[in-house]
N, CA, C and O of each residue as an XYZ file, in Angstrom:
628
protein
N       0.804     -1.263      0.036
C       0.027     -0.012     -0.036
C       0.818      1.242      0.011
O       1.723      1.315      0.842
N       0.574      2.270     -0.813
C       1.301      3.515     -0.956
C       0.491      4.567     -0.205
O      -0.448      5.157     -0.739
N       0.911      4.799      1.139
C       0.231      5.796      1.905
C       0.585      7.227      1.470
O       0.025      8.189      1.996
N       1.451      7.359      0.576
C       1.562      8.798     -0.007
C       0.299      9.303     -0.589
O       0.095     10.517     -0.604
N      -0.615      8.423     -1.096
C      -1.754      8.884     -1.727
C      -2.675      9.666     -0.757
O      -3.575     10.394     -1.174
N      -2.412      9.483      0.531
C      -3.211     10.181      1.572
C      -2.526     11.565      1.997
O      -2.986     12.250      2.910
N      -1.522     11.881      1.348
C      -0.750     13.180      1.641
C      -1.728     14.302      1.650
O      -1.685     15.061      2.619
N      -2.616     14.521      0.699
C      -3.388     15.692      0.751
C      -4.458     15.678      2.002
O      -4.844     16.700      2.569
N      -4.823     14.487      2.297
C      -5.804     14.224      3.442
C      -4.903     14.674      4.671
O      -5.394     15.518      5.421
N      -3.747     14.234      4.924
C      -2.931     14.420      6.064
C      -2.674     15.965      6.193
O      -2.830     16.574      7.251
N      -2.301     16.491      5.119
C      -2.070     17.917      5.056
C      -3.394     18.837      5.521
O      -3.342     19.800      6.285
N      -4.371     18.400      4.992
C      -5.714     19.128      5.283
C      -6.093     19.036      6.735
O      -6.493     20.006      7.379
N      -5.934     17.699      7.269
C      -6.213     17.532      8.755
C      -5.402     18.399      9.608
O      -5.877     19.057     10.533
N      -4.033     18.384      9.242
C      -2.942     19.196     10.068
C      -3.395     20.705      9.940
O      -3.441     21.430     10.934
N      -3.699     21.107      8.783
C      -4.010     22.531      8.586
C      -5.329     22.867      9.332
O      -5.350     23.919      9.970
N      -6.419     22.084      9.316
C      -7.561     22.354     10.000
C      -7.419     22.225     11.467
O      -8.205     22.878     12.152
N      -6.522     21.472     12.064
C      -6.244     21.332     13.418
C      -5.284     22.404     13.964
O      -5.054     22.572     15.161
N      -4.776     23.076     13.001
C      -3.731     24.206     13.302
C      -2.548     23.507     14.011
O      -2.182     23.850     15.135
N      -1.950     22.487     13.285
C      -0.721     21.956     13.854
C       0.447     23.003     13.533
O       0.611     23.525     12.430
N       1.136     23.200     14.527
C       2.153     24.311     14.369
C       3.268     23.820     13.340
O       3.418     22.643     13.013
N       4.007     24.865     12.891
C       4.916     24.543     11.895
C       6.056     23.713     12.334
O       6.649     22.951     11.571
N       6.349     23.877     13.577
C       7.520     22.966     14.084
C       7.052     21.503     14.411
O       7.880     20.629     14.666
N       5.809     21.280     14.396
C       5.332     19.869     14.713
C       4.928     19.292     13.330
O       4.604     18.105     13.293
N       4.918     20.031     12.184
C       4.236     19.474     11.020
C       4.730     18.141     10.496
O       3.991     17.220     10.148
N       6.156     18.130     10.473
C       6.846     16.877      9.921
C       6.615     15.715     10.734
O       6.328     14.630     10.228
N       6.739     15.911     12.080
C       6.643     14.811     12.997
C       5.258     14.309     12.989
O       5.037     13.098     13.003
N       4.321     15.180     12.967
C       2.853     14.753     13.026
C       2.543     13.917     11.775
O       1.889     12.876     11.827
N       3.058     14.444     10.636
C       2.802     13.768      9.280
C       3.340     12.342      9.366
O       2.644     11.373      9.062
N       4.633     12.243      9.802
C       5.184     10.895      9.959
C       4.323      9.967     10.781
O       4.030      8.834     10.397
N       3.916     10.506     11.963
C       2.999      9.660     12.983
C       1.799      9.272     12.091
O       1.418      8.102     12.119
N       1.215     10.119     11.349
C      -0.003      9.788     10.646
C       0.211      8.693      9.551
O      -0.556      7.753      9.344
N       1.298      8.943      8.925
C       1.718      7.787      7.818
C       1.902      6.397      8.636
O       1.468      5.341      8.177
N       2.494      6.465      9.726
C       2.788      5.243     10.485
C       1.381      4.480     10.780
O       1.147      3.303     10.507
N       0.530      5.371     11.375
C      -0.690      4.813     11.789
C      -1.540      4.464     10.601
O      -2.396      3.592     10.753
N      -1.398      5.047      9.443
C      -2.112      4.545      8.272
C      -1.572      3.222      7.869
O      -2.328      2.309      7.537
N      -0.227      3.094      7.893
C       0.391      1.765      7.518
C      -0.027      0.650      8.367
O      -0.168     -0.472      7.880
N      -0.242      0.897      9.657
C      -0.656     -0.047     10.750
C      -2.076     -0.494     10.365
O      -2.452     -1.644     10.591
N      -2.918      0.497      9.738
C      -4.378      0.066      9.510
C      -4.567     -0.019      8.134
O      -5.666      0.297      7.677
N      -3.567     -0.440      7.313
C      -3.775     -0.543      5.908
C      -4.882     -1.451      5.380
O      -5.587     -1.113      4.429
N      -5.025     -2.691      6.065
C      -6.023     -3.534      5.656
C      -7.466     -2.969      5.833
O      -8.367     -3.252      5.044
N      -7.638     -2.135      6.940
C      -8.892     -1.508      7.202
C      -9.168     -0.396      6.165
O     -10.307     -0.174      5.753
N      -8.054      0.310      5.750
C      -8.262      1.348      4.746
C      -8.543      0.817      3.447
O      -9.301      1.399      2.671
N      -7.903     -0.383      3.143
C      -8.243     -0.932      1.751
C      -9.619     -1.510      1.653
O     -10.159     -1.578      0.548
N     -10.230     -1.937      2.746
C     -11.525     -2.523      2.860
C     -12.636     -1.445      2.968
O     -13.806     -1.777      2.774
N     -12.328     -0.236      3.255
C     -13.210      0.813      3.536
C     -13.803      1.436      2.294
O     -13.126      1.619      1.282
N     -15.118      1.768      2.392
C     -15.872      2.315      1.313
C     -15.186      3.775      0.952
O     -14.927      4.085     -0.211
N     -14.947      4.553      1.973
C     -14.526      5.826      1.821
C     -13.208      5.918      2.611
O     -13.196      6.312      3.777
N     -12.106      5.548      1.953
C     -10.751      5.399      2.462
C     -10.301      6.892      2.863
O      -9.552      7.002      3.833
N     -10.648      7.862      2.284
C     -10.203      9.217      2.617
C     -10.683      9.747      3.894
O     -10.033     10.469      4.651
N     -12.032      9.272      4.088
C     -12.632      9.736      5.410
C     -12.095      8.917      6.473
O     -11.845      9.482      7.537
N     -11.854      7.548      6.349
C     -11.245      6.867      7.347
C      -9.792      7.463      7.735
O      -9.452      7.692      8.896
N      -9.008      7.673      6.627
C      -7.652      8.289      6.845
C      -7.756      9.526      7.519
O      -6.906      9.756      8.379
N      -8.686     10.420      7.282
C      -8.836     11.608      8.017
C      -9.087     11.450      9.525
O      -8.574     12.168     10.384
N      -9.894     10.477      9.742
C     -10.331     10.199     11.131
C      -9.022      9.496     11.906
O      -8.670      9.808     13.043
N      -8.443      8.599     11.162
C      -7.173      8.122     11.832
C      -6.151      9.074     12.234
O      -5.576      9.041     13.322
N      -5.911     10.085     11.134
C      -4.909     11.099     11.455
C      -5.411     12.028     12.414
O      -4.654     12.435     13.295
N      -6.495     12.380     12.356
C      -7.123     13.357     13.430
C      -6.873     12.759     14.841
O      -6.303     13.404     15.721
N      -7.324     11.506     15.008
C      -7.128     10.832     16.289
C      -5.687     10.640     16.738
O      -5.381     10.741     17.926
N      -4.828     10.370     15.811
C      -3.376     10.180     16.187
C      -2.918     11.580     16.744
O      -2.361     11.633     17.841
N      -3.142     12.694     16.011
C      -2.683     13.993     16.463
C      -3.215     14.310     17.702
O      -2.489     14.875     18.520
N      -4.511     14.005     18.009
C      -5.046     14.294     19.313
C      -4.319     13.440     20.322
O      -3.971     13.949     21.387
N      -4.081     12.228     20.064
C      -3.433     11.468     21.201
C      -1.982     11.966     21.290
O      -1.465     11.897     22.405
N      -1.241     12.463     20.266
C      -0.038     12.919     20.527
C      -0.039     14.235     21.359
O       0.866     14.462     22.161
N      -0.981     15.023     21.172
C      -1.241     16.310     21.893
C      -1.438     16.057     23.339
O      -0.828     16.661     24.221
N      -2.352     15.101     23.542
C      -2.744     14.707     24.935
C      -1.586     14.182     25.674
O      -1.382     14.585     26.819
N      -0.779     13.282     25.100
C       0.451     12.657     25.664
C       1.472     13.738     26.105
O       2.202     13.621     27.089
N       1.441     14.849     25.232
C       2.498     15.959     25.566
C       1.921     17.037     26.446
O       2.598     17.982     26.850
N       0.610     16.859     26.736
C      -0.102     17.766     27.628
C      -0.432     19.019     26.988
O      -0.626     20.040     27.647
N      -0.511     18.972     25.570
C      -0.831     20.169     24.862
C      -2.344     20.420     24.842
O      -3.121     19.501     25.100
N      -2.785     21.692     24.528
C      -4.220     21.959     24.420
C      -4.670     21.354     23.137
O      -3.987     21.457     22.118
N      -5.817     20.719     23.170
C      -6.599     20.014     22.085
C      -7.791     20.975     21.636
O      -8.635     21.268     22.483
N      -7.898     21.480     20.337
C      -8.926     22.296     19.952
C     -10.339     21.482     19.833
O     -10.869     21.262     18.744
N     -10.821     21.110     20.943
C     -12.008     20.267     20.870
C     -13.175     20.888     20.321
O     -14.003     20.116     19.838
N     -13.434     22.165     20.288
C     -14.566     22.806     19.776
C     -14.640     22.583     18.204
O     -15.714     22.457     17.614
N     -13.521     22.550     17.641
C     -13.441     22.227     16.188
C     -13.751     20.781     15.865
O     -14.418     20.431     14.892
N     -13.223     19.982     16.745
C     -13.339     18.633     16.334
C     -14.799     18.096     16.345
O     -15.093     17.113     15.664
N     -15.692     18.723     17.099
C     -17.086     18.234     17.199
C     -17.940     18.831     15.978
O     -19.100     18.470     15.775
N     -17.328     19.697     15.246
C     -18.081     20.319     14.095
C     -17.902     19.406     12.912
O     -16.772     19.127     12.510
N     -19.029     18.917     12.326
C     -18.913     17.967     11.203
C     -18.396     18.710      9.915
O     -17.849     18.039      9.040
N     -18.557     20.160      9.755
C     -18.137     20.824      8.672
C     -16.629     20.948      8.634
O     -16.023     21.051      7.567
N     -15.981     20.935      9.924
C     -14.510     20.806      9.887
C     -14.033     19.430      9.424
O     -13.078     19.367      8.651
N     -14.615     18.382      9.833
C     -14.309     17.147      9.413
C     -14.498     16.997      7.843
O     -13.596     16.456      7.204
N     -15.491     17.396      7.285
C     -15.685     17.452      5.849
C     -14.710     18.198      5.186
O     -14.261     17.762      4.125
N     -14.282     19.339      5.681
C     -13.246     20.207      4.870
C     -11.835     19.443      5.058
O     -10.914     19.674      4.275
N     -11.706     18.593      6.043
C     -10.542     17.824      6.145
C     -10.150     16.841      4.937
O      -9.010     16.496      4.626
N     -11.413     16.453      4.301
C     -11.353     15.550      3.372
C     -10.984     16.021      2.011
O     -10.567     15.227      1.167
N     -11.134     17.379      1.759
C     -11.039     17.937      0.521
C      -9.566     17.817      0.089
O      -8.638     17.808      0.898
N      -9.424     17.727     -1.213
C      -8.019     17.627     -1.863
C      -7.942     18.783     -2.654
O      -8.934     19.296     -3.172
N      -6.632     19.273     -2.781
C      -6.523     20.527     -3.624
C      -6.891     20.158     -4.987
O      -6.772     19.020     -5.439
N      -7.378     21.247     -5.673
C      -7.863     21.103     -7.187
C      -6.602     20.789     -7.932
O      -5.553     21.354     -7.621
N      -6.664     19.838     -8.984
C      -5.654     19.483     -9.757
C      -5.268     20.645    -10.707
O      -6.090     21.448    -11.149
N      -3.904     20.659    -10.989
C      -3.386     21.759    -11.921
C      -4.020     21.424    -13.266
O      -4.193     20.295    -13.724
N      -4.334     22.580    -13.815
C      -5.000     22.442    -15.206
C      -3.938     21.733    -16.263
O      -2.747     22.047    -16.274
N      -4.458     20.832    -17.067
C      -3.607     19.951    -17.915
C      -2.700     20.743    -18.853
O      -1.642     20.254    -19.247
N      -3.135     22.052    -19.240
C      -2.434     22.816    -20.247
C      -1.179     23.676    -19.589
O      -0.480     24.428    -20.267
N      -1.005     23.469    -18.254
C      -0.015     24.290    -17.580
C       1.087     23.355    -17.345
O       0.879     22.326    -16.702
N       2.214     23.625    -17.805
C       3.434     22.693    -17.580
C       4.265     23.240    -16.377
O       4.076     24.381    -15.955
N       5.101     22.478    -15.890
C       6.012     22.831    -14.860
C       6.765     24.035    -15.249
O       6.842     25.035    -14.535
N       7.357     23.901    -16.490
C       8.223     24.972    -16.942
C       7.411     26.421    -17.007
O       7.928     27.470    -16.625
N       6.166     26.335    -17.507
C       5.192     27.518    -17.419
C       5.062     28.029    -15.984
O       5.261     29.203    -15.674
N       4.733     27.117    -15.181
C       4.456     27.466    -13.821
C       5.779     28.069    -13.160
O       5.653     28.977    -12.339
N       6.961     27.619    -13.475
C       8.189     28.126    -12.948
C       8.411     29.416    -13.492
O       8.772     30.321    -12.740
N       8.225     29.635    -14.825
C       8.409     30.892    -15.507
C       7.470     31.921    -14.924
O       7.930     33.042    -14.712
N       6.176     31.663    -14.635
C       5.289     32.448    -14.086
C       5.698     32.843    -12.631
O       5.703     34.036    -12.329
N       6.028     31.926    -11.757
C       6.486     32.307    -10.462
C       7.766     33.164    -10.515
O       8.010     33.899     -9.558
N       8.598     33.117    -11.573
C       9.649     33.931    -11.651
C       9.363     35.419    -11.934
O      10.254     36.267    -11.880
N       7.999     35.718    -12.257
C       7.556     37.049    -12.401
C       7.335     37.783    -10.973
O       7.239     39.006    -10.877
N       7.273     36.987     -9.994
C       6.923     37.451     -8.723
C       8.193     37.938     -7.799
O       9.311     37.463     -8.002
N       7.993     38.757     -6.938
C       9.108     39.152     -6.164
C       9.311     37.817     -5.206
O       8.514     36.884     -5.111
N      10.484     37.948     -4.571
C      10.810     36.723     -3.617
C       9.735     36.656     -2.607
O       9.203     35.572     -2.369
N       9.404     37.652     -2.044
C       8.293     37.577     -0.936
C       6.982     37.135     -1.405
O       6.318     36.327     -0.756
N       6.568     37.659     -2.559
C       5.284     37.230     -3.159
C       5.274     35.782     -3.498
O       4.312     35.062     -3.229
N       6.444     35.324     -4.141
C       6.625     33.960     -4.482
C       6.417     32.926     -3.319
O       5.714     31.917     -3.369
N       7.239     33.421     -2.160
C       7.107     32.541     -0.989
C       5.863     32.492     -0.458
O       5.381     31.400     -0.157
N       5.108     33.766     -0.252
C       3.745     33.716      0.344
C       2.761     32.890     -0.486
O       1.943     32.137      0.043
N       2.868     33.052     -1.735
C       1.947     32.261     -2.598
C       2.310     30.731     -2.506
O       1.381     29.923     -2.498
N       3.442     30.348     -2.446
C       3.973     28.961     -2.364
C       3.323     28.291     -0.952
O       2.657     27.256     -0.895
N       3.674     29.101      0.078
C       3.287     28.598      1.441
C       1.757     28.380      1.556
O       1.269     27.370      2.064
N       1.083     29.347      1.075
C      -0.379     29.334      1.162
C      -1.040     28.360      0.210
O      -1.898     27.589      0.639
N      -0.667     28.358     -1.105
C      -1.442     27.596     -2.063
C      -0.710     26.249     -2.403
O      -1.348     25.391     -3.013
N       0.499     26.033     -2.068
C       1.126     24.728     -2.218
C       1.259     23.880     -0.921
O       0.825     22.733     -0.805
N       1.913     24.585      0.042
C       2.121     23.939      1.265
C       0.883     23.885      2.224
O       0.823     23.156      3.214
N      -0.073     24.726      1.818
C      -1.379     24.663      2.563
C      -1.340     25.470      4.016
O      -2.216     25.275      4.859
N      -0.396     26.265      4.198
C      -0.332     27.117      5.417
C      -1.468     28.047      5.491
O      -2.036     28.376      4.449
N      -1.845     28.495      6.619
C      -2.928     29.518      6.785
C      -2.165     30.914      6.795
O      -0.954     30.982      7.005
N      -2.919     31.952      6.567
C      -2.423     33.277      6.606
C      -1.751     33.573      7.979
O      -0.673     34.168      7.981
N      -2.311     33.203      9.097
C      -1.613     33.440     10.441
C      -0.408     32.659     10.583
O       0.501     33.101     11.285
N      -0.295     31.550      9.998
C       0.946     30.620     10.080
C       2.033     31.248      9.305
O       3.162     31.332      9.787
N       1.720     31.742      8.002
C       2.735     32.362      7.151
C       3.168     33.676      7.690
O       4.345     34.015      7.566
N       2.225     34.505      8.331
C       2.551     35.684      9.011
C       3.669     35.348     10.088
O       4.701     36.012     10.177
N       3.386     34.300     10.866
C       4.461     34.095     11.963
C       5.695     33.678     11.346
O       6.743     34.219     11.699
N       5.690     32.714     10.402
C       6.866     32.080      9.787
C       7.713     33.232      9.124
O       8.940     33.195      9.222
N       7.108     34.212      8.479
C       7.897     35.167      7.683
C       7.999     36.476      8.416
O       8.514     37.449      7.865
N       7.489     36.537      9.738
C       7.774     37.632     10.628
C       7.162     38.999      9.968
O       7.794     40.055      9.930
N       5.930     38.837      9.490
C       5.226     40.062      8.892
C       3.674     39.914      9.311
O       3.174     38.841      9.651
N       3.025     41.068      9.244
C       1.728     41.094      9.577
C       0.823     40.286      8.705
O       1.188     39.982      7.570
N      -0.289     39.937      9.156
C      -1.323     39.258      8.317
C      -1.761     40.007      7.224
O      -2.073     39.434      6.180
N      -1.829     41.346      7.351
C      -2.315     42.208      6.274
C      -1.306     42.255      5.150
O      -1.646     42.281      3.967
N      -0.022     42.266      5.572
C       1.117     42.193      4.626
C       1.159     40.949      3.809
O       1.485     40.967      2.622
N       0.814     39.835      4.473
C       0.745     38.591      3.805
C      -0.383     38.562      2.834
O      -0.179     38.119      1.704
N      -1.630     39.028      3.209
C      -2.697     39.203      2.273
C      -2.437     40.087      1.087
O      -2.897     39.805     -0.019
N      -1.653     41.229      1.323
C      -1.335     42.014      0.163
C      -0.390     41.329     -0.709
O      -0.599     41.377     -1.921
N       0.592     40.716     -0.275
C       1.709     40.087     -1.083
C       0.979     38.802     -1.875
O       1.275     38.550     -3.043
N       0.127     38.121     -1.227
C      -0.534     36.947     -1.916
C      -1.419     37.454     -3.031
O      -1.483     36.869     -4.112
N      -2.132     38.600     -2.740
C      -3.038     39.213     -3.710
C      -2.294     39.655     -4.900
O      -2.702     39.404     -6.034
N      -1.171     40.333     -4.656
C      -0.335     40.943     -5.620
C       0.268     39.831     -6.527
O       0.340     39.994     -7.745
N       0.697     38.702     -5.913
C       1.338     37.541     -6.572
C       0.322     36.865     -7.340
O       0.649     36.495     -8.467
N      -0.792     36.648     -6.958
C      -1.912     35.895     -7.683
C      -2.382     36.764     -8.789
O      -2.703     36.227     -9.848
N      -2.455     38.042     -8.656
C      -2.792     38.901     -9.811
C      -1.828     38.931    -10.978
O      -2.190     38.998    -12.153
N      -0.423     38.870    -10.515
C       0.546     38.803    -11.494
C       0.569     37.412    -12.302
O       0.876     37.364    -13.493
N       0.217     36.295    -11.547
C       0.025     35.059    -12.128
C      -1.165     34.925    -13.089
O      -1.095     34.284    -14.138
N      -2.253     35.567    -12.666
C      -3.503     35.492    -13.548
C      -3.127     36.265    -14.725
O      -3.512     35.796    -15.796
N      -2.407     37.433    -14.759
C      -2.019     38.215    -15.957
C      -1.157     37.440    -16.826
O      -1.347     37.365    -18.039
N      -0.203     36.858    -16.210
C       0.780     35.942    -17.004
C      -0.013     34.837    -17.729
O       0.183     34.661    -18.931
N      -0.841     34.136    -17.094
C      -1.574     32.981    -17.787
C      -2.692     33.472    -18.718
O      -3.109     32.693    -19.575
N      -3.183     34.646    -18.620
C      -4.153     35.255    -19.578
C      -3.515     35.606    -20.838
O      -4.176     35.588    -21.876
N      -2.178     35.952    -20.830
C      -1.499     36.478    -21.949
C      -1.222     35.242    -22.828
O      -0.631     35.367    -23.900
């Protein structure tokens, strides 16, 4: 079984649970291990993504509890949050090549490119990017808006 197919599910679960940047890699590894342990169950499941999201969510909660960390229980009871965890990113349009995307990203300033990448590829939230890049949330929003506008113009031409 290739658990890497659940990478978008794991990333979405961690993003929705607000897993900190310094815990991201460790939490992802723990989720992969737990999915491997339960691979037979996943293969037999009707909705494997939903089961994978539940397994990862529970593993992260268990880790937080064992560390004595605060668990965001108010979010976990909301079915809308669980459903959002299952969403996978939209696929890249077929007519956009990696070279085109690389060239388009080259049109952005370093900060615009980094903000767009962190938000739309890595899946971080604006507050997380703000903390990571030591800039205000408003600045992050302005940079991502400017970057996305430049990318739209590039692909419209």
